[in-house]
N, C-alpha and C positions, 0 to 999 in steps of 0.2 A: 196983644200978639204974642206975649208971652203965656197967658193963659190958654189961647191955642195949643202953642207948645206943650204947655201941662196934660191938657186934655189927648193929648195925642196919644200918649202910651196906655190910656186905660182899653181900648180894645185889645191892645196886647197883653196886660191884665188877664181880661174878663178871658181870654182866648187859654191864658196859662192856667188858670182856675179853672176851666170846664177841663181842660186834661188832665189837670192832676185831678178833678172830680171823679173822671171817666176811669183815669188809672184807678184811682180809690176802690172803684166799684168795680173794676174788672177784676181788681185783686180779691177785696173781699169776696165776689163769686166764685172767683178760683178756690180761694179758703175754705167756704162751706163744701165746693163740691168735693175737694181731697178729703174734708172731714165724713160725710155724707160716704163718699167712696170706701173711706178705711171701715167707716160703722157697718158699711153693708159686706164688708169682705171677712169682718171680726165676725159679722152675726152667720154668714156663711161657714167659716171655720167653726164656729160652735155648733151649727147645724151637725157640720159635715162628724165632727167630733164625738155629737152625740148618736148620730145613728151610728156609728161606726162600736159605739159603746155599745147601743142597743145589739149589732147585730153577732159582737161578742156574746154577750149576756145569753143571746139565743143560743148560742153554737154550743154555750157550756149549758144551756138548758136540757138541749137536745141529748150532750154526749151524757148527762145526767140520768135524763129518761130512756137512754139507751142501757147504761149499767145497770139504772132499775129494773128494765127487764128482763137483763139476762140474770143480775142475781134470783129474778122471782124464778126463770125457767130453771135455774140452778134449785132452787132450792124446791120447787117441785119435781127434779130429777132425783135429790137426795132423799125427798119422802115414798119415792118413789122403792128407790133401791133399798130404804129402810125397811118400808112392808115386803120387798122380793125376799130379804136379807133374813128377815120374822119367820116370813112364810117357810124360808128352805131349812132355817132352825128347827121351827116344826117338825117340818118333813124328815128331818134329820134325826131328830129325838124320838119319832113315830117309828122310823127306817130300824136304830138302835134296840128300842125296844123288841121291835117284832122279830131281831136277829139275836136277841138274847133268847127268847122266848124257844125259837128252832133250834138254837144251842143246844140249850136246857134237855128239849124234848126229844133229841138224837142221842145226849146223854142218859137218857132216861131208860129210851127204849133199846140204845145198842151197849148198854153197861157191860153186859157180860163179854163181849165181842172185844170192847176196848179195854177191861181188865186184862183179857188174854191176849191183847197185842196185835188181834186179828184187824181190829179198824182202828185206825189214827184219827182224832178228830181234831181238826184245827179251824181257827177262827184268824183272820187279818183283816184290814181294811176293809169292813163292808163284806167280807165272805166270806163264806163257809167250805171247809174242803173236807170230804169224806174220803178216806184211803182203805182201798179193801185189797186185802191180800187175795195175790187168785186163788189160793187152796180153799179161802172160803166160800168162792163162788163155783169154782171149777175144778172137774178131777185134772192130773195130769195130761196137758196135750189136749186139752180139750174146750172146743166154744160151746158147749153146751151149758147152762148152769147145772148144778148137782143141788139133788133134797136139799142139804143144810143150805145152800147158796138161796133158793126158793124161799126157805123159812127166813134168812136173814133179809131180802131183799123186800119181801111182805111186810117186815114189820119197820121198814128203812120207806118201803112204800105210804106206811101210813101216816109217817111223820111229812113225807114231801108232799103228800098226795093237796095238806093243806098250806103250801107255799104258793101262792098266787101270784110275787110281787118280783119272783127271779126264773131266772134264765137257768135248767139244770143242765149242766156239761157231764156227760158221761165219757170218758175216753180210757182206752186201751193200752198198756205198757208191759212191754215184754224185757228180759233178759237179751244178752248179746249172743246167745246161743241160738244156732238155726232151726227151724223145723226139723224132724225127723225124717228120714226117708221116707218111712211111712206117712208121714203127714203132709211131705210135700205136695202131693196131687190134689189135697184138699188148699192148704197155704203155704204156698209155694215160697213165702217171707214171712216176716216178722210182723209188715204190716198188714196182710191181710190177717192172722192170727189177732191181733190186737184190735184190729174193727169188726172183726167177728165177734168178739166177745164182749165190746163196748155195744154193738146194735143189740144183743139179746139181750143185755142187762136195760137197755131203752123198752125193748119190744113187752118185757116181765113187768118192767115198773108202770109199763101203757096197759097192759091186758091187766093184768090182777093186783097191781100198785093202786090204780086208781089216778096215776098221776097224766095230767095232758099230754097229749103229744105235741102240742104246739109249743111247749113249755121245757122241750127238752130238744139235745141235739147230741149225735154219736159221732164220735172222734178216734181216730187208733193214730199211735205217735211210734210204735212198732219199738226201736230199743233207742231211739234216740234222745229221751229225756230221762235218765236213770236217775235215783235217789242215792244211789251208792254204788261204788268200785262194782266190776264183776267177778274181780277177782275172787272171790271167797262164796262158798254156799249161800251165807246168810246175805252175802251183797245182793245176789243175782234173786233170792227171794224177795229182798225188798220192791226191787224194779218190776216184778212182775204183779202187777196189783190194776184194779181199775180204781179209776180216782172221779170222785163225782163232784165237782165246783157249784155250788151255789152262788150266780151272779146277779146283783141288782141291774134292773134294766137298763139301764142309762149305759153301762157298763159293759152290756150284753151284747149290744150290737157290735162294737169292737172286737168282743171275741168270737162274736159268732163270722166275722168277716178271718178274722186270722185263724180259726179253726176249717174254714173251707180251703183257704190258701195254702194249708201245711198239714191235712189230714188225708189221707188215705180215702177213696169213695168207698161206702158202704158197700157199692153195688161188686165191688170185687171180689168181697167174701160172699163163702154158702153155709151162713151158720144154721140155717134150719133144717139140713138134714143130715146134721152130722149123727153118728152115735160114739159113745164114750168109749173110750181105748186109753189103755194104760200104755206109760211109757214117757217120754219125750218132757214137753212144758207142762 
């Protein structure tokens, strides 16, 4: 009887053992699953970090490549600018050499008039300016070129005809005294007189001096650009002049536009039908 009672708890023990074993199995299975999940999460995190690092490196590489391309372009531009600058320097040196040769040739050909003060020769900023007082070229009050003026312009044309890289602007200037009543029928104002004289000089340099017409222009400024005060005979004499300005081709376009906008039209004068008269300008 006692034996049967002793055996009665065995099923309970077995059941308890089975329950414990089942719980242990479930616990171990859960622990293994959690560890595997953690490992998977860690692996995914490492993969994500590696991908981010890869993207960062690719971004930096692309930035460096863009910078390299930019520097390469800038290098090419600098090389191009260097070549252009070198070419510009060579052209300027050649221009200065031609300018010097022209200036010295003018000094030699016109040395008599320069010594007399009848011609002023100046050089500034790549330009050569030849100022001829009116009495060298014209009789008083006349726009026709005198015999002496023709001789002077012939020598001057011999130099200018060899200048093929400059525009030659010929401008007439007067003092502030109006033309005499006798002259007003032909030259109502100093505008007409200054233009007529400039036109006649251009025509002579073309016809007798061999200077190409396409390299010259004529302008008249009347009494608007004096060199000296008109209060004295000496000052008025300085203001009555013909200016020849030799302008490099690049600057010539601007000067041409300026001259056309400020000078009187040559057709306003009648220089070809004049007779030499005494008195007046």
